[in-house]
C-alpha positions as CSV (number, residue, x, y, z in Angstrom):
1,X,6.4,-198.6,34.6
2,X,4.0,-198.6,31.7
3,X,4.1,-201.7,29.0
4,X,5.1,-201.8,25.7
5,X,2.3,-201.9,23.2
6,X,2.5,-204.1,20.5
7,X,-1.0,-203.7,18.2
8,X,-2.1,-207.0,15.9
9,X,-4.4,-206.8,13.4
10,X,-6.0,-209.8,12.6
11,X,-8.4,-211.2,9.9
12,X,-9.2,-214.4,11.4
13,X,-12.3,-215.3,13.1
14,X,-10.8,-218.1,15.1
15,X,-7.7,-216.8,17.5
16,X,-7.0,-219.7,19.7
17,X,-3.5,-219.9,18.6
18,X,-3.0,-216.2,18.6
19,X,-4.1,-215.9,22.0
20,X,-2.2,-218.4,23.2
21,X,1.3,-217.1,21.7
22,X,-0.2,-213.7,23.0
23,X,0.1,-215.5,26.9
24,X,3.3,-217.1,26.5
25,X,5.2,-214.5,24.4
26,X,3.9,-211.6,26.8
27,X,5.1,-214.3,29.9
28,X,8.7,-214.1,28.3
29,X,8.3,-210.7,27.9
30,X,6.2,-209.5,31.4
31,X,7.1,-205.6,30.2
32,X,5.2,-205.9,26.9
33,X,1.5,-205.9,26.0
34,X,-0.2,-207.2,23.1
35,X,-3.0,-205.9,21.7
36,X,-5.6,-208.0,19.9
37,X,-7.8,-205.9,16.9
38,X,-10.2,-207.8,14.5
39,X,-10.7,-206.6,10.9
40,X,-13.5,-207.7,8.0
41,X,-11.3,-208.1,5.3
42,X,-8.3,-206.7,3.3
43,X,-9.9,-203.0,2.7
44,X,-10.8,-202.8,6.5
45,X,-7.2,-203.7,6.8
46,X,-5.8,-200.9,4.6
47,X,-8.2,-198.3,6.1
48,X,-6.9,-199.1,9.7
49,X,-4.2,-198.9,8.3
50,X,-4.1,-195.6,7.0
51,X,-5.5,-194.2,9.4
52,X,-4.4,-195.6,13.2
53,X,-1.4,-198.7,11.7
54,X,-1.2,-201.3,13.7
55,X,2.0,-202.9,14.3
56,X,1.5,-206.5,12.8
57,X,-1.3,-207.4,10.2
58,X,-2.3,-210.2,9.0
59,X,-4.4,-211.6,6.2
60,X,-6.0,-215.2,4.9
61,X,-5.3,-214.5,1.6
62,X,-1.8,-212.7,-0.1
63,X,-4.1,-210.2,-2.0
64,X,-3.2,-207.7,1.5
65,X,0.7,-208.2,0.9
66,X,0.6,-207.4,-2.7
67,X,0.1,-203.7,-1.7
68,X,3.7,-201.5,-1.8
69,X,4.7,-199.7,1.1
70,X,2.2,-201.6,3.6
71,X,4.8,-204.0,4.6
72,X,8.8,-204.1,6.0
73,X,10.8,-206.7,3.9
74,X,11.0,-209.7,6.6
75,X,14.2,-210.7,4.5
76,X,16.7,-209.5,6.7
77,X,15.3,-210.4,9.7
78,X,15.2,-214.2,8.4
79,X,19.2,-213.7,7.2
80,X,20.0,-212.6,10.6
81,X,17.7,-214.9,12.5
82,X,20.8,-217.7,12.7
83,X,19.5,-220.9,10.6
84,X,16.0,-219.9,9.9
85,X,16.3,-219.0,6.2
86,X,17.9,-222.6,5.8
87,X,14.7,-224.2,7.8
88,X,11.8,-222.3,5.8
89,X,10.6,-224.5,3.2
90,X,12.1,-223.4,-0.1
91,X,8.8,-223.6,-2.0
92,X,6.4,-221.5,0.1
93,X,9.5,-218.9,0.2
94,X,9.8,-219.0,-3.2
95,X,6.0,-217.9,-4.0
96,X,6.5,-215.6,-1.1
97,X,9.2,-213.8,-1.8
98,X,7.9,-214.0,-5.7
99,X,8.8,-210.0,-5.9
100,X,12.5,-210.3,-4.2
101,X,11.1,-209.4,-0.9
102,X,9.1,-210.8,1.8
103,X,6.2,-208.8,2.8
104,X,4.6,-211.3,5.2
105,X,5.9,-214.7,7.1
106,X,3.6,-217.1,5.3
107,X,0.6,-219.1,7.6
108,X,-2.5,-221.1,6.9
109,X,-0.3,-222.6,4.3
110,X,-2.6,-225.5,1.7
111,X,-2.5,-227.1,-1.2
112,X,-5.1,-229.8,-3.1
113,X,-3.9,-233.7,-3.9
114,X,-6.5,-237.0,-4.5
115,X,-7.7,-238.8,-1.5
116,X,-9.4,-241.9,-2.8
117,X,-11.7,-244.3,-0.6
118,X,-10.0,-247.4,-0.3
119,X,-13.1,-249.5,0.6
120,X,-14.7,-248.5,-2.6
121,X,-12.0,-248.9,-5.1
122,X,-11.5,-252.3,-3.4
123,X,-15.1,-252.8,-4.1
124,X,-15.1,-252.1,-8.0
125,X,-11.9,-254.3,-8.1
126,X,-9.4,-250.7,-8.7
127,X,-5.9,-251.0,-8.4
128,X,-4.9,-248.0,-6.1
129,X,-3.8,-245.3,-8.3
130,X,0.1,-244.4,-8.3
131,X,2.0,-241.3,-8.7
132,X,2.4,-242.1,-12.6
133,X,-1.0,-242.0,-13.2
134,X,-2.6,-240.4,-16.1
135,X,-5.5,-237.6,-16.4
136,X,-7.4,-240.3,-18.8
137,X,-6.4,-242.8,-16.4
138,X,-8.2,-240.8,-13.2
139,X,-11.7,-239.8,-15.4
140,X,-11.4,-243.9,-16.5
141,X,-11.6,-245.2,-13.2
142,X,-13.9,-241.9,-12.2
143,X,-16.5,-243.5,-14.8
144,X,-16.1,-247.0,-13.1
145,X,-16.7,-245.1,-9.8
146,X,-19.8,-243.7,-10.3
147,X,-23.0,-245.2,-9.6
148,X,-26.2,-244.2,-10.6
149,X,-29.7,-245.7,-9.6
150,X,-32.3,-246.8,-11.7
151,X,-34.1,-242.9,-12.3
152,X,-30.4,-241.9,-12.6
153,X,-29.1,-240.1,-9.0
154,X,-26.1,-241.5,-8.4
155,X,-25.1,-243.1,-5.1
156,X,-21.9,-242.3,-5.4
157,X,-19.5,-240.5,-7.5
158,X,-16.4,-241.0,-8.9
159,X,-14.4,-237.7,-8.6
160,X,-15.3,-235.0,-6.4
161,X,-14.5,-231.2,-6.6
162,X,-16.0,-227.9,-7.1
163,X,-17.4,-225.7,-9.9
164,X,-14.3,-223.1,-8.9
165,X,-11.8,-221.0,-11.0
166,X,-9.2,-221.8,-8.3
167,X,-9.9,-226.0,-8.1
168,X,-8.7,-225.6,-11.6
169,X,-5.9,-223.5,-11.5
170,X,-3.5,-226.5,-11.1
171,X,-4.6,-228.8,-13.7
172,X,-4.0,-225.6,-16.0
173,X,-0.4,-225.1,-14.6
174,X,0.2,-229.2,-15.0
175,X,-0.4,-229.1,-18.6
176,X,1.3,-225.9,-19.2
177,X,-0.9,-223.0,-19.6
178,X,-1.8,-220.5,-16.8
179,X,-4.7,-217.6,-16.4
180,X,-2.4,-214.7,-15.8
181,X,0.8,-213.1,-17.3
182,X,3.4,-213.3,-14.9
183,X,3.0,-210.1,-13.6
184,X,-1.0,-210.7,-13.4
185,X,-1.3,-207.4,-15.8
186,X,-3.0,-209.4,-18.4
187,X,-5.0,-212.7,-19.2
188,X,-5.2,-212.2,-22.9
189,X,-2.9,-214.6,-24.5
190,X,-2.6,-216.6,-20.8
191,X,-6.4,-217.4,-20.4
192,X,-7.3,-218.2,-24.1
193,X,-4.2,-220.0,-24.9
194,X,-4.0,-223.6,-26.7
195,X,-2.8,-225.4,-23.4
196,X,-5.2,-223.4,-21.2
197,X,-8.6,-224.0,-23.0
198,X,-7.5,-227.7,-23.5
199,X,-7.2,-228.4,-20.0
200,X,-10.1,-226.1,-19.2
201,X,-12.0,-228.5,-22.1
202,X,-11.6,-231.4,-19.6
203,X,-12.2,-229.9,-16.5
204,X,-16.1,-229.0,-18.3
205,X,-15.7,-232.5,-19.7
206,X,-15.7,-234.6,-16.8
207,X,-19.1,-233.3,-16.0
208,X,-20.8,-233.4,-19.4
209,X,-19.1,-236.1,-21.3
210,X,-18.0,-238.3,-18.3
211,X,-21.0,-237.6,-15.4
212,X,-18.4,-238.3,-13.1
213,X,-18.5,-235.3,-11.4
214,X,-22.0,-234.0,-9.5
215,X,-22.7,-231.2,-11.7
216,X,-24.1,-227.4,-9.9
217,X,-27.6,-228.4,-8.7
218,X,-27.8,-232.2,-9.5
219,X,-29.9,-234.3,-7.6
220,X,-27.6,-236.9,-5.3
221,X,-27.9,-239.5,-2.7
222,X,-24.1,-239.8,-2.1
223,X,-24.3,-237.8,1.2
224,X,-21.2,-235.6,2.4
225,X,-18.1,-235.5,0.7
226,X,-16.3,-238.4,3.0
227,X,-18.9,-240.6,2.4
228,X,-20.6,-241.3,-1.2
229,X,-17.2,-240.0,-3.0
230,X,-14.4,-242.3,-3.9
231,X,-11.8,-239.7,-5.2
232,X,-11.8,-236.4,-3.4
233,X,-9.9,-233.3,-4.9
234,X,-8.8,-232.4,-1.4
235,X,-6.9,-229.7,0.2
236,X,-5.1,-230.2,3.5
237,X,-8.3,-228.9,5.5
238,X,-10.3,-231.9,4.0
239,X,-7.2,-234.2,5.4
240,X,-7.4,-232.4,8.8
241,X,-11.2,-233.2,9.0
242,X,-10.6,-237.2,8.6
243,X,-7.5,-236.9,11.5
244,X,-9.9,-235.2,13.7
245,X,-13.1,-237.4,12.7
246,X,-10.7,-240.5,12.9
247,X,-11.7,-241.4,9.3
248,X,-8.5,-241.3,7.6
249,X,-7.2,-244.8,8.1
250,X,-9.7,-245.4,5.3
251,X,-7.8,-243.2,2.8
252,X,-5.0,-243.2,1.1
253,X,-3.8,-240.3,-1.3
254,X,-1.8,-239.7,-4.6
255,X,-0.7,-236.7,-6.7
256,X,-2.5,-235.0,-8.8
257,X,-2.4,-236.7,-12.6
258,X,-0.6,-236.0,-14.9
259,X,-1.5,-233.5,-17.6
260,X,-1.0,-234.1,-21.4
261,X,1.1,-230.7,-20.8
262,X,3.6,-232.9,-18.9
263,X,4.0,-230.3,-16.7
264,X,5.1,-230.7,-12.3
265,X,2.8,-228.0,-10.8
266,X,0.7,-227.7,-8.3
267,X,-1.2,-224.4,-6.8
268,X,-0.8,-223.1,-3.0
269,X,-3.1,-221.1,-0.6
270,X,-1.8,-219.2,1.7
271,X,-2.2,-216.2,3.9
272,X,0.6,-214.2,5.4
273,X,1.6,-212.1,8.6
274,X,3.5,-208.8,8.6
275,X,5.4,-205.8,10.6
276,X,3.5,-202.2,8.9
277,X,6.2,-200.1,8.1
278,X,4.1,-197.4,10.4
279,X,5.7,-199.4,13.2
280,X,8.3,-197.9,15.9
281,X,9.0,-201.1,17.0
282,X,9.5,-203.4,13.7
283,X,12.0,-205.7,16.2
284,X,9.7,-206.4,18.8
285,X,6.7,-207.4,15.9
286,X,9.3,-209.9,14.4
287,X,10.3,-210.7,17.9
288,X,6.1,-212.2,18.3
289,X,5.7,-213.0,14.7
290,X,8.5,-215.6,15.0
291,X,6.8,-216.8,18.6
292,X,3.7,-216.9,17.2
293,X,4.0,-218.3,13.4
294,X,7.4,-220.8,14.0
295,X,7.5,-222.0,18.0
296,X,4.8,-223.2,18.2
297,X,4.6,-226.7,17.5
298,X,1.2,-227.3,19.2
299,X,-0.5,-225.8,16.6
300,X,-0.1,-228.3,14.5
301,X,-1.6,-230.9,17.1
302,X,-4.9,-231.1,15.0
303,X,-4.2,-229.5,11.8
304,X,-5.4,-228.4,8.8
305,X,-2.5,-226.7,7.5
306,X,1.1,-227.0,6.5
307,X,4.0,-225.6,8.6
308,X,6.3,-223.3,7.2
309,X,9.5,-225.3,8.3
310,X,11.5,-228.0,8.5
311,X,11.9,-227.8,12.5
312,X,8.1,-227.8,12.7
313,X,7.2,-230.4,10.6
314,X,9.4,-232.8,12.4
315,X,8.4,-231.6,15.7
316,X,4.9,-232.0,14.8
317,X,5.1,-235.4,13.5
318,X,4.0,-234.4,10.1
319,X,7.2,-234.9,8.2
320,X,6.7,-238.7,9.1
321,X,2.9,-238.8,8.6
322,X,1.0,-241.1,5.9
323,X,-0.8,-238.5,4.5
324,X,0.9,-234.8,5.5
325,X,4.2,-235.9,4.8
326,X,2.6,-236.3,0.9
327,X,1.3,-233.2,1.5
328,X,4.8,-231.4,2.3
329,X,6.2,-233.4,-0.4
330,X,4.5,-231.4,-2.5
331,X,5.4,-228.1,-2.0
332,X,8.3,-228.8,-3.9
333,X,6.5,-228.1,-7.4
334,X,3.9,-225.2,-6.1
335,X,3.9,-222.1,-8.3
336,X,2.3,-218.3,-7.6
337,X,-1.3,-218.6,-8.8
338,X,-3.3,-215.9,-10.6
339,X,-5.3,-214.9,-7.0
340,X,-1.8,-213.8,-5.7
341,X,-0.8,-211.3,-8.1
342,X,-3.9,-210.1,-9.6
343,X,-6.6,-208.1,-6.7
344,X,-8.9,-208.2,-9.7
345,X,-8.7,-211.3,-11.0
346,X,-9.0,-212.4,-7.2
347,X,-12.4,-210.2,-6.8
348,X,-13.7,-211.4,-9.9
349,X,-14.4,-215.3,-8.6
350,X,-17.3,-215.6,-7.9
351,X,-18.8,-214.3,-11.8
352,X,-16.4,-216.7,-13.1
353,X,-17.7,-219.1,-11.3
354,X,-21.1,-218.4,-12.5
355,X,-19.7,-218.8,-16.3
356,X,-18.4,-222.7,-15.4
357,X,-21.8,-223.7,-14.1
358,X,-23.1,-222.0,-17.8
359,X,-20.0,-225.0,-19.2
360,X,-21.0,-227.3,-17.1
361,X,-24.8,-227.1,-17.1
362,X,-25.8,-225.3,-20.7
363,X,-22.8,-226.0,-22.3
364,X,-21.6,-222.6,-23.4
365,X,-18.5,-222.5,-25.6
366,X,-14.9,-222.9,-23.8
367,X,-13.2,-221.2,-25.9
368,X,-15.3,-217.9,-26.6
369,X,-15.6,-218.0,-22.9
370,X,-12.2,-218.1,-21.5
371,X,-11.5,-215.6,-24.0
372,X,-14.4,-213.3,-22.9
373,X,-12.0,-213.3,-19.6
374,X,-10.0,-210.7,-20.5
375,X,-11.9,-208.4,-18.4
376,X,-11.0,-209.6,-15.9
377,X,-7.5,-208.8,-15.6
């Protein structure tokens, strides 16, 4: 008897979880074979969709799921699955269903918080930060925690983050600003709004004025991120690395500092996995996606990302974990990021980051530079 075939096109290089789900699903459905195929990026996924569409496609970012006519709406399937709609994390779903449909089930969910190395704060005689701390308080702490040698080279930095437009977005959001209009159509009057400029200037000042963050290309004796950096702007994968190397006990965790704009917000990274509109067996494809994403709690035993349901959070032990539980709580505040709603903005990231380096290292004017980014949306 010939088997029913489901073709799964993945963009991920590490497919251990996927292959394990394939094996267990095929055991439960002996008449089904999951055929896993590889794509390099969204361009190749879309090319394959047009030429010989698979049943299921995934992506490490959300841009693929903004293309109309590629994926079916999974909301009806979610609502037909008993208890699932209430089980899905509402913060994640608020972002994933921003247009009123659900083109993909979220995977690889991550967001940033602040991790602090307790021994470094203890040595400096500093109290651990609390959830009501402000940006100015964080910078004052970072200044005290930055230690430089006689030549001026830092042995320890007070704060760690990278010169990246996406790393700054949570602070822009928390100041009441944004990069783009809600529909992603324009950056004009958003990227150069007073709220955005104010927050972005603070990002540049932490390098140039406070000198508590390592500048691009700056010599350093601080070692790796887990060694000579006291406060770390860390995504879940940083915590996963700490956990997997038995270093997590050295760290405490706290939310992002309050900005003058007074908005509670954060950004969210996530990809998705969806059923294509050309699949001839969407119900079976949905059954496999559920099995792969929602029914594998062991995927979070050595995790770097967040589960999307309350059930998985409980089964994995993350909801009661000292660090992971704080990340789960933060999902209540997440907003739609600029790179989710504009492919042009997302693909301009490298050019934007080059401009950020100019602001940090050369003192390029923040207001004028942000206004010049109108062209990227």
